[in-house]
The first five atom37 places (N, CA, C, CB, O) and aatype in JSON, in Angstrom:
{
  "aatype": [12, 16, 1, 10, 0, 1, 15, 10, 11, 1, 1, 19, 0, 9, 5, 1, 10, 0, 1, 19, 0, 16, 15, 3, 7, 7, 0, 16, 12, 6, 18, 5, 16, 6, 0, 12, 19, 17, 15, 7, 19, 16, 14, 10, 7, 14, 7, 11, 10, 0, 0, 7, 19, 5, 0, 3, 6, 11, 0, 16, 8, 1, 13, 16, 12, 1, 13, 7, 10, 0, 19, 16, 16, 3, 8, 13, 10, 10, 10, 6, 7, 0, 16, 0, 1, 1, 13, 1, 19, 1, 7, 9, 0, 2, 5, 0, 6, 0, 7, 6, 0, 10, 19, 9, 6, 0, 6, 6, 9, 0, 10, 3, 7, 6, 0],
  "atom_mask": [
    [1, 1, 1, 1, 1],
    [1, 1, 1, 1, 1],
    [1, 1, 1, 1, 1],
    [1, 1, 1, 1, 1],
    [1, 1, 1, 1, 1],
    [1, 1, 1, 1, 1],
    [1, 1, 1, 1, 1],
    [1, 1, 1, 1, 1],
    [1, 1, 1, 1, 1],
    [1, 1, 1, 1, 1],
    [1, 1, 1, 1, 1],
    [1, 1, 1, 1, 1],
    [1, 1, 1, 1, 1],
    [1, 1, 1, 1, 1],
    [1, 1, 1, 1, 1],
    [1, 1, 1, 1, 1],
    [1, 1, 1, 1, 1],
    [1, 1, 1, 1, 1],
    [1, 1, 1, 1, 1],
    [1, 1, 1, 1, 1],
    [1, 1, 1, 1, 1],
    [1, 1, 1, 1, 1],
    [1, 1, 1, 1, 1],
    [1, 1, 1, 1, 1],
    [1, 1, 1, 0, 1],
    [1, 1, 1, 0, 1],
    [1, 1, 1, 1, 1],
    [1, 1, 1, 1, 1],
    [1, 1, 1, 1, 1],
    [1, 1, 1, 1, 1],
    [1, 1, 1, 1, 1],
    [1, 1, 1, 1, 1],
    [1, 1, 1, 1, 1],
    [1, 1, 1, 1, 1],
    [1, 1, 1, 1, 1],
    [1, 1, 1, 1, 1],
    [1, 1, 1, 1, 1],
    [1, 1, 1, 1, 1],
    [1, 1, 1, 1, 1],
    [1, 1, 1, 0, 1],
    [1, 1, 1, 1, 1],
    [1, 1, 1, 1, 1],
    [1, 1, 1, 1, 1],
    [1, 1, 1, 1, 1],
    [1, 1, 1, 0, 1],
    [1, 1, 1, 1, 1],
    [1, 1, 1, 0, 1],
    [1, 1, 1, 1, 1],
    [1, 1, 1, 1, 1],
    [1, 1, 1, 1, 1],
    [1, 1, 1, 1, 1],
    [1, 1, 1, 0, 1],
    [1, 1, 1, 1, 1],
    [1, 1, 1, 1, 1],
    [1, 1, 1, 1, 1],
    [1, 1, 1, 1, 1],
    [1, 1, 1, 1, 1],
    [1, 1, 1, 1, 1],
    [1, 1, 1, 1, 1],
    [1, 1, 1, 1, 1],
    [1, 1, 1, 1, 1],
    [1, 1, 1, 1, 1],
    [1, 1, 1, 1, 1],
    [1, 1, 1, 1, 1],
    [1, 1, 1, 1, 1],
    [1, 1, 1, 1, 1],
    [1, 1, 1, 1, 1],
    [1, 1, 1, 0, 1],
    [1, 1, 1, 1, 1],
    [1, 1, 1, 1, 1],
    [1, 1, 1, 1, 1],
    [1, 1, 1, 1, 1],
    [1, 1, 1, 1, 1],
    [1, 1, 1, 1, 1],
    [1, 1, 1, 1, 1],
    [1, 1, 1, 1, 1],
    [1, 1, 1, 1, 1],
    [1, 1, 1, 1, 1],
    [1, 1, 1, 1, 1],
    [1, 1, 1, 1, 1],
    [1, 1, 1, 0, 1],
    [1, 1, 1, 1, 1],
    [1, 1, 1, 1, 1],
    [1, 1, 1, 1, 1],
    [1, 1, 1, 1, 1],
    [1, 1, 1, 1, 1],
    [1, 1, 1, 1, 1],
    [1, 1, 1, 1, 1],
    [1, 1, 1, 1, 1],
    [1, 1, 1, 1, 1],
    [1, 1, 1, 0, 1],
    [1, 1, 1, 1, 1],
    [1, 1, 1, 1, 1],
    [1, 1, 1, 1, 1],
    [1, 1, 1, 1, 1],
    [1, 1, 1, 1, 1],
    [1, 1, 1, 1, 1],
    [1, 1, 1, 1, 1],
    [1, 1, 1, 0, 1],
    [1, 1, 1, 1, 1],
    [1, 1, 1, 1, 1],
    [1, 1, 1, 1, 1],
    [1, 1, 1, 1, 1],
    [1, 1, 1, 1, 1],
    [1, 1, 1, 1, 1],
    [1, 1, 1, 1, 1],
    [1, 1, 1, 1, 1],
    [1, 1, 1, 1, 1],
    [1, 1, 1, 1, 1],
    [1, 1, 1, 1, 1],
    [1, 1, 1, 1, 1],
    [1, 1, 1, 1, 1],
    [1, 1, 1, 0, 1],
    [1, 1, 1, 1, 1],
    [1, 1, 1, 1, 1]
  ],
  "atom_positions": [
    [[-28.11, 14.35, 6.09], [-26.72, 13.94, 6.02], [-26.67, 12.42, 5.9], [-25.92, 14.42, 7.27], [-27.33, 11.7, 6.65]],
    [[-25.89, 11.94, 4.94], [-25.8, 10.5, 4.73], [-24.89, 9.85, 5.76], [-25.3, 10.2, 3.32], [-24.14, 10.52, 6.47]],
    [[-24.99, 8.53, 5.84], [-24.12, 7.77, 6.75], [-22.65, 7.99, 6.4], [-24.47, 6.26, 6.7], [-21.81, 8.13, 7.29]],
    [[-22.35, 8.03, 5.1], [-20.97, 8.27, 4.67], [-20.48, 9.63, 5.16], [-20.85, 8.18, 3.13], [-19.38, 9.74, 5.72]],
    [[-21.27, 10.67, 4.96], [-20.86, 12.02, 5.36], [-20.56, 12.09, 6.85], [-21.95, 13.04, 5.0], [-19.61, 12.77, 7.25]],
    [[-21.34, 11.41, 7.68], [-21.11, 11.42, 9.13], [-19.8, 10.76, 9.51], [-22.26, 10.74, 9.84], [-19.25, 11.06, 10.57]],
    [[-19.29, 9.85, 8.68], [-18.07, 9.11, 9.02], [-16.79, 9.82, 8.55], [-18.12, 7.74, 8.41], [-15.69, 9.39, 8.91]],
    [[-16.91, 10.89, 7.77], [-15.75, 11.59, 7.23], [-15.37, 12.72, 8.19], [-16.03, 12.15, 5.81], [-15.83, 13.86, 8.03]],
    [[-14.54, 12.41, 9.18], [-14.27, 13.35, 10.27], [-12.85, 13.89, 10.3], [-14.56, 12.69, 11.57], [-12.56, 14.79, 11.09]],
    [[-11.96, 13.37, 9.48], [-10.54, 13.77, 9.52], [-10.14, 14.46, 8.24], [-9.64, 12.54, 9.76], [-10.59, 14.08, 7.16]],
    [[-9.29, 15.5, 8.34], [-8.79, 16.2, 7.16], [-7.54, 15.49, 6.65], [-8.47, 17.7, 7.49], [-6.62, 15.19, 7.41]],
    [[-7.54, 15.22, 5.35], [-6.44, 14.5, 4.72], [-6.01, 15.25, 3.47], [-6.85, 13.03, 4.38], [-6.85, 15.68, 2.68]],
    [[-4.71, 15.41, 3.3], [-4.16, 15.99, 2.08], [-3.77, 14.84, 1.16], [-2.93, 16.93, 2.38], [-3.04, 13.93, 1.56]],
    [[-4.25, 14.89, -0.08], [-3.83, 13.92, -1.09], [-2.61, 14.53, -1.77], [-4.99, 13.6, -2.14], [-2.69, 15.62, -2.34]],
    [[-1.48, 13.83, -1.7], [-0.22, 14.38, -2.18], [0.46, 13.47, -3.2], [0.71, 14.62, -1.02], [0.18, 12.27, -3.27]],
    [[1.35, 14.08, -3.97], [2.17, 13.35, -4.93], [3.59, 13.9, -4.8], [1.62, 13.49, -6.41], [3.79, 15.09, -4.58]],
    [[4.58, 13.01, -4.94], [5.97, 13.44, -4.95], [6.26, 14.03, -6.32], [6.95, 12.26, -4.63], [5.95, 13.43, -7.34]],
    [[6.86, 15.22, -6.34], [7.16, 15.88, -7.6], [8.6, 16.4, -7.58], [6.16, 17.04, -7.86], [9.11, 16.8, -6.53]],
    [[9.22, 16.39, -8.73], [10.56, 16.93, -8.89], [10.43, 18.45, -9.06], [11.31, 16.27, -10.12], [9.72, 18.93, -9.94]],
    [[11.14, 19.19, -8.2], [11.07, 20.65, -8.21], [12.47, 21.21, -8.4], [10.43, 21.18, -6.89], [13.41, 20.79, -7.73]],
    [[12.6, 22.16, -9.33], [13.9, 22.79, -9.6], [14.33, 23.64, -8.41], [13.83, 23.66, -10.88], [13.51, 24.29, -7.77]],
    [[15.62, 23.62, -8.12], [16.19, 24.45, -7.06], [16.89, 25.65, -7.69], [17.17, 23.64, -6.19], [17.15, 25.66, -8.89]],
    [[17.21, 26.66, -6.89], [17.82, 27.89, -7.39], [19.24, 27.66, -7.92], [17.86, 28.93, -6.31], [19.73, 28.47, -8.71]],
    [[19.89, 26.58, -7.51], [21.25, 26.31, -7.98], [21.28, 25.46, -9.25], [22.05, 25.62, -6.89], [22.34, 24.98, -9.66]],
    [[20.13, 25.26, -9.87], [20.06, 24.51, -11.12], [19.82, 23.02, -10.93], [0.0, 0.0, 0.0], [19.68, 22.29, -11.92]],
    [[19.76, 22.56, -9.69], [19.49, 21.15, -9.41], [18.0, 20.91, -9.27], [0.0, 0.0, 0.0], [17.17, 21.68, -9.75]],
    [[17.7, 19.83, -8.61], [16.29, 19.49, -8.38], [16.18, 18.76, -7.05], [15.72, 18.63, -9.54], [17.13, 18.15, -6.57]],
    [[15.0, 18.83, -6.49], [14.7, 18.11, -5.26], [13.31, 17.51, -5.37], [14.81, 19.06, -4.01], [12.5, 17.98, -6.17]],
    [[13.04, 16.5, -4.59], [11.71, 15.89, -4.58], [10.93, 16.48, -3.41], [11.8, 14.33, -4.47], [11.42, 16.52, -2.28]],
    [[9.71, 16.93, -3.7], [8.86, 17.52, -2.67], [7.44, 16.96, -2.79], [8.85, 19.06, -2.79], [6.98, 16.62, -3.88]],
    [[6.76, 16.88, -1.63], [5.35, 16.49, -1.63], [4.52, 17.7, -2.04], [4.91, 15.95, -0.22], [4.67, 18.78, -1.47]],
    [[3.65, 17.52, -3.02], [2.76, 18.59, -3.45], [1.33, 18.15, -3.2], [2.98, 18.95, -4.95], [0.93, 17.06, -3.61]],
    [[0.57, 18.99, -2.53], [-0.82, 18.68, -2.2], [-1.69, 18.94, -3.42], [-1.31, 19.52, -1.0], [-1.67, 20.03, -3.99]],
    [[-2.46, 17.92, -3.83], [-3.37, 18.03, -4.96], [-4.8, 18.31, -4.53], [-3.32, 16.76, -5.79], [-5.58, 18.9, -5.27]],
    [[-5.15, 17.88, -3.31], [-6.51, 18.1, -2.8], [-6.52, 17.93, -1.29], [-7.52, 17.12, -3.47], [-5.73, 17.17, -0.73]],
    [[-7.42, 18.66, -0.64], [-7.7, 18.49, 0.79], [-9.12, 17.93, 0.88], [-7.54, 19.85, 1.6], [-10.05, 18.51, 0.32]],
    [[-9.28, 16.81, 1.58], [-10.59, 16.16, 1.64], [-10.89, 15.72, 3.07], [-10.64, 14.95, 0.68], [-10.0, 15.66, 3.92]],
    [[-12.17, 15.43, 3.31], [-12.59, 14.81, 4.57], [-12.55, 13.3, 4.37], [-14.04, 15.3, 5.0], [-12.91, 12.79, 3.31]],
    [[-12.1, 12.59, 5.4], [-11.94, 11.15, 5.29], [-12.26, 10.47, 6.61], [-10.52, 10.81, 4.85], [-12.11, 11.05, 7.69]],
    [[-12.69, 9.23, 6.5], [-12.76, 8.35, 7.66], [-11.45, 7.59, 7.71], [0.0, 0.0, 0.0], [-10.89, 7.26, 6.66]],
    [[-10.94, 7.3, 8.9], [-9.66, 6.59, 9.04], [-9.84, 5.48, 10.05], [-8.52, 7.56, 9.48], [-10.34, 5.69, 11.15]],
    [[-9.42, 4.27, 9.66], [-9.52, 3.1, 10.54], [-8.19, 2.35, 10.55], [-10.67, 2.16, 10.08], [-7.7, 1.98, 9.49]],
    [[-7.6, 2.13, 11.72], [-6.38, 1.31, 11.78], [-6.72, -0.14, 11.44], [-5.71, 1.4, 13.18], [-7.78, -0.64, 11.82]],
    [[-5.83, -0.8, 10.73], [-6.06, -2.19, 10.34], [-5.38, -3.18, 11.27], [-5.59, -2.43, 8.93], [-5.6, -4.39, 11.16]],
    [[-4.57, -2.7, 12.17], [-3.89, -3.59, 13.11], [-2.41, -3.31, 13.1], [0.0, 0.0, 0.0], [-1.9, -2.58, 12.25]],
    [[-1.71, -3.9, 14.06], [-0.28, -3.63, 14.17], [0.51, -4.27, 13.03], [0.24, -4.12, 15.5], [0.17, -5.35, 12.55]],
    [[1.54, -3.6, 12.64], [2.46, -4.14, 11.65], [3.84, -4.21, 12.28], [0.0, 0.0, 0.0], [4.01, -3.84, 13.44]],
    [[4.8, -4.67, 11.52], [6.16, -4.72, 12.02], [6.78, -3.33, 11.92], [7.0, -5.76, 11.24], [6.77, -2.72, 10.85]],
    [[7.31, -2.84, 13.05], [7.93, -1.53, 13.06], [9.43, -1.65, 13.25], [7.32, -0.66, 14.16], [9.9, -2.49, 14.01]],
    [[10.17, -0.8, 12.54], [11.61, -0.7, 12.73], [11.91, 0.78, 12.91], [12.43, -1.32, 11.51], [11.65, 1.58, 12.01]],
    [[12.44, 1.15, 14.06], [12.72, 2.55, 14.37], [11.48, 3.42, 14.22], [13.84, 3.08, 13.47], [11.57, 4.56, 13.75]],
    [[10.32, 2.9, 14.6], [9.08, 3.65, 14.55], [8.47, 3.76, 13.17], [0.0, 0.0, 0.0], [7.51, 4.51, 12.98]],
    [[8.99, 3.03, 12.2], [8.51, 3.09, 10.83], [8.05, 1.7, 10.42], [9.62, 3.62, 9.86], [8.66, 0.7, 10.8]],
    [[6.98, 1.64, 9.65], [6.46, 0.36, 9.15], [7.56, -0.36, 8.38], [5.2, 0.58, 8.25], [8.13, 0.21, 7.45]],
    [[7.87, -1.61, 8.74], [9.0, -2.33, 8.15], [8.62, -3.19, 6.95], [9.64, -3.19, 9.19], [9.49, -3.53, 6.15]],
    [[7.37, -3.54, 6.8], [6.98, -4.33, 5.62], [5.99, -3.51, 4.79], [6.35, -5.69, 6.04], [5.67, -2.38, 5.16]],
    [[5.51, -4.05, 3.7], [4.61, -3.31, 2.81], [3.16, -3.67, 3.06], [4.97, -3.57, 1.36], [2.37, -3.79, 2.12]],
    [[2.81, -3.83, 4.3], [1.45, -4.17, 4.67], [0.65, -2.9, 4.95], [1.43, -5.11, 5.91], [1.15, -1.99, 5.61]],
    [[-0.57, -2.83, 4.44], [-1.42, -1.69, 4.73], [-1.69, -1.64, 6.22], [-2.75, -1.76, 3.92], [-2.0, -2.65, 6.84]],
    [[-1.58, -0.45, 6.79], [-1.8, -0.28, 8.23], [-3.1, 0.45, 8.54], [-0.64, 0.47, 8.83], [-3.61, 0.37, 9.66]],
    [[-3.65, 1.17, 7.54], [-4.86, 1.96, 7.76], [-5.76, 1.93, 6.54], [-4.49, 3.41, 8.11], [-5.31, 1.76, 5.41]],
    [[-7.04, 2.09, 6.79], [-8.04, 2.18, 5.72], [-8.66, 3.58, 5.78], [-9.14, 1.06, 5.85], [-9.13, 4.02, 6.82]],
    [[-8.64, 4.27, 4.64], [-9.22, 5.6, 4.51], [-10.47, 5.48, 3.66], [-8.21, 6.62, 3.88], [-10.47, 4.77, 2.65]],
    [[-11.53, 6.15, 4.05], [-12.77, 6.17, 3.27], [-13.07, 7.62, 2.9], [-13.96, 5.54, 4.07], [-13.13, 8.49, 3.76]],
    [[-13.25, 7.85, 1.6], [-13.5, 9.2, 1.08], [-14.64, 9.15, 0.1], [-12.23, 9.78, 0.41], [-15.09, 8.08, -0.31]],
    [[-15.12, 10.32, -0.29], [-16.15, 10.38, -1.32], [-15.58, 9.86, -2.64], [-16.69, 11.82, -1.49], [-14.42, 10.12, -2.96]],
    [[-16.4, 9.14, -3.39], [-16.01, 8.59, -4.67], [-15.8, 9.72, -5.68], [-17.07, 7.59, -5.19], [-16.44, 10.77, -5.58]],
    [[-14.92, 9.5, -6.64], [-14.71, 10.47, -7.71], [-13.37, 11.17, -7.63], [0.0, 0.0, 0.0], [-13.0, 11.9, -8.54]],
    [[-12.62, 10.95, -6.55], [-11.29, 11.53, -6.44], [-10.31, 10.73, -7.28], [-10.83, 11.57, -4.96], [-10.39, 9.51, -7.36]],
    [[-9.39, 11.42, -7.9], [-8.39, 10.76, -8.75], [-7.19, 10.35, -7.9], [-7.94, 11.69, -9.93], [-6.17, 11.03, -7.9]],
    [[-7.32, 9.25, -7.18], [-6.26, 8.76, -6.31], [-5.7, 7.49, -6.92], [-6.77, 8.5, -4.85], [-6.45, 6.61, -7.35]],
    [[-4.36, 7.39, -6.97], [-3.69, 6.2, -7.49], [-2.65, 5.73, -6.47], [-3.01, 6.5, -8.87], [-2.47, 6.34, -5.42]],
    [[-2.0, 4.64, -6.78], [-0.95, 4.13, -5.89], [0.33, 4.97, -5.99], [-0.64, 2.67, -6.23], [1.31, 4.67, -5.32]],
    [[0.32, 6.01, -6.8], [1.43, 6.97, -6.83], [1.24, 8.07, -5.79], [1.55, 7.59, -8.23], [2.12, 8.91, -5.62]],
    [[0.11, 8.08, -5.11], [-0.21, 9.14, -4.15], [0.18, 8.78, -2.73], [-1.69, 9.46, -4.21], [0.43, 7.62, -2.38]],
    [[0.23, 9.83, -1.92], [0.47, 9.74, -0.48], [-0.66, 10.5, 0.2], [1.89, 10.32, -0.08], [-1.26, 11.4, -0.39]],
    [[-0.96, 10.13, 1.44], [-1.99, 10.8, 2.22], [-1.33, 11.39, 3.45], [-3.15, 9.83, 2.6], [-0.6, 10.69, 4.16]],
    [[-1.58, 12.66, 3.72], [-1.07, 13.31, 4.92], [-2.25, 13.54, 5.84], [-0.33, 14.66, 4.58], [-3.14, 14.34, 5.54]],
    [[-2.26, 12.84, 6.96], [-3.34, 12.94, 7.94], [-3.02, 14.08, 8.89], [-3.53, 11.6, 8.72], [-2.01, 14.05, 9.6]],
    [[-3.88, 15.09, 8.91], [-3.65, 16.23, 9.77], [-4.09, 15.93, 11.19], [-4.38, 17.46, 9.24], [-4.92, 15.04, 11.42]],
    [[-3.54, 16.65, 12.11], [-3.9, 16.49, 13.51], [-2.81, 17.09, 14.37], [0.0, 0.0, 0.0], [-1.95, 17.81, 13.87]],
    [[-2.83, 16.79, 15.67], [-1.82, 17.32, 16.58], [-0.43, 16.91, 16.1], [-2.06, 16.82, 18.01], [0.52, 17.69, 16.21]],
    [[-0.32, 15.71, 15.58], [0.92, 15.23, 14.98], [0.57, 14.7, 13.59], [1.61, 14.12, 15.86], [-0.2, 13.75, 13.46]],
    [[1.12, 15.32, 12.56], [0.84, 14.88, 11.19], [1.45, 13.5, 10.95], [1.39, 15.91, 10.16], [2.51, 13.17, 11.49]],
    [[0.78, 12.71, 10.13], [1.25, 11.36, 9.78], [1.09, 11.17, 8.28], [0.47, 10.24, 10.57], [0.1, 11.62, 7.7]],
    [[2.07, 10.51, 7.64], [2.03, 10.31, 6.18], [1.84, 8.82, 5.88], [3.33, 10.86, 5.5], [2.36, 7.95, 6.59]],
    [[1.09, 8.54, 4.8], [0.77, 7.18, 4.39], [1.0, 7.04, 2.88], [-0.7, 6.82, 4.75], [0.72, 7.96, 2.11]],
    [[1.51, 5.89, 2.46], [1.67, 5.56, 1.04], [0.45, 4.74, 0.62], [3.02, 4.77, 0.78], [0.12, 3.74, 1.26]],
    [[-0.21, 5.17, -0.45], [-1.39, 4.44, -0.94], [-0.95, 3.1, -1.5], [-2.15, 5.27, -2.02], [-0.05, 3.04, -2.34]],
    [[-1.59, 2.02, -1.05], [-1.27, 0.66, -1.5], [-2.38, 0.05, -2.34], [-0.99, -0.24, -0.3], [-2.11, -0.8, -3.18]],
    [[-3.62, 0.48, -2.15], [-4.74, -0.08, -2.91], [-5.96, 0.83, -2.83], [0.0, 0.0, 0.0], [-6.16, 1.52, -1.84]],
    [[-6.77, 0.81, -3.9], [-7.95, 1.66, -3.99], [-9.11, 0.83, -4.49], [-7.7, 2.89, -4.92], [-8.95, 0.02, -5.4]],
    [[-10.3, 1.03, -3.9], [-11.48, 0.29, -4.35], [-12.72, 1.18, -4.28], [-11.69, -0.98, -3.5], [-12.81, 2.07, -3.44]],
    [[-13.66, 0.92, -5.17], [-14.97, 1.56, -5.17], [-15.83, 0.71, -4.23], [-15.6, 1.65, -6.64], [-16.24, -0.4, -4.58]],
    [[-16.1, 1.22, -3.04], [-16.8, 0.45, -2.02], [-18.14, -0.06, -2.54], [-17.02, 1.3, -0.76], [-18.99, 0.73, -2.97]],
    [[-18.32, -1.35, -2.5], [-19.56, -2.03, -2.93], [-19.93, -1.7, -4.38], [-20.71, -1.65, -2.0], [-21.07, -1.88, -4.79]],
    [[-18.95, -1.21, -5.15], [-19.2, -0.84, -6.55], [-20.4, 0.08, -6.68], [-19.41, -2.1, -7.41], [-21.13, 0.04, -7.68]],
    [[-20.61, 0.91, -5.66], [-21.8, 1.78, -5.63], [-21.51, 3.2, -6.11], [-22.36, 1.82, -4.23], [-22.45, 3.98, -6.28]],
    [[-20.25, 3.54, -6.32], [-19.92, 4.89, -6.77], [-20.16, 5.96, -5.73], [0.0, 0.0, 0.0], [-20.35, 7.13, -6.08]],
    [[-20.17, 5.59, -4.45], [-20.39, 6.56, -3.39], [-19.13, 6.78, -2.57], [-21.52, 6.11, -2.48], [-18.8, 7.91, -2.22]],
    [[-18.41, 5.7, -2.25], [-17.24, 5.8, -1.38], [-16.02, 5.17, -2.05], [-17.51, 5.12, -0.03], [-16.11, 4.14, -2.72]],
    [[-14.89, 5.82, -1.83], [-13.6, 5.31, -2.27], [-12.9, 4.78, -1.04], [-12.75, 6.43, -3.0], [-12.75, 5.51, -0.05]],
    [[-12.46, 3.53, -1.07], [-11.77, 2.92, 0.06], [-10.31, 2.75, -0.33], [-12.42, 1.55, 0.47], [-9.99, 2.12, -1.34]],
    [[-9.44, 3.31, 0.49], [-8.0, 3.29, 0.21], [-7.3, 2.58, 1.35], [-7.44, 4.73, 0.04], [-7.48, 2.92, 2.51]],
    [[-6.49, 1.59, 1.01], [-5.64, 0.95, 2.0], [-4.26, 1.55, 1.84], [-5.61, -0.61, 1.84], [-3.73, 1.65, 0.73]],
    [[-3.66, 1.96, 2.98], [-2.4, 2.68, 2.94], [-1.47, 2.2, 4.04], [-2.65, 4.17, 3.06], [-1.9, 1.68, 5.07]],
    [[-0.2, 2.4, 3.8], [0.86, 2.01, 4.73], [1.46, 3.26, 5.36], [1.97, 1.17, 4.01], [1.85, 4.18, 4.65]],
    [[1.51, 3.29, 6.7], [2.12, 4.44, 7.36], [3.62, 4.43, 7.13], [1.81, 4.45, 8.86], [4.28, 3.4, 7.26]],
    [[4.16, 5.59, 6.78], [5.59, 5.74, 6.55], [6.1, 6.9, 7.38], [5.91, 5.97, 5.03], [5.31, 7.62, 8.0]],
    [[7.41, 7.08, 7.41], [7.98, 8.21, 8.13], [7.48, 9.51, 7.5], [9.54, 8.16, 8.12], [7.21, 9.55, 6.3]],
    [[7.35, 10.54, 8.28], [6.81, 11.81, 7.8], [7.61, 12.37, 6.63], [6.76, 12.82, 8.92], [7.03, 12.99, 5.74]],
    [[8.93, 12.16, 6.62], [9.74, 12.65, 5.52], [9.68, 11.72, 4.31], [11.17, 12.83, 5.96], [10.33, 11.99, 3.29]],
    [[8.91, 10.64, 4.4], [8.7, 9.74, 3.27], [9.69, 8.62, 3.15], [0.0, 0.0, 0.0], [9.55, 7.77, 2.27]],
    [[10.69, 8.59, 4.02], [11.67, 7.51, 3.95], [11.16, 6.32, 4.74], [13.06, 7.97, 4.5], [10.97, 6.4, 5.96]],
    [[10.93, 5.23, 4.05], [10.43, 4.03, 4.72], [11.43, 2.91, 4.65], [9.11, 3.58, 4.1], [11.18, 1.82, 5.16]]
  ]
}
């Protein structure tokens, strides 16, 4: 087992907001899961909170995943656990340009996506 594999201990859903038709002919926006992956998660430090929600656009957490996932800044991450938490992807990097780990900086947002 590699060092990277040992650090991927949390289940994360990679999600995208999608427009979904409703039965009354309208549409609604819903989070759709594109992949479930193992990830390492590290808090980056406190940010400004307003009503329990991140108030500025500063990354609050760093996620580390296996390289090769198609993640963009249009994605959201749902961290599973006793209490689910949602994050907006703010930046993505190929760790050490080695093609082994994808490092994502993300901002915690309200679970319903309203920040």
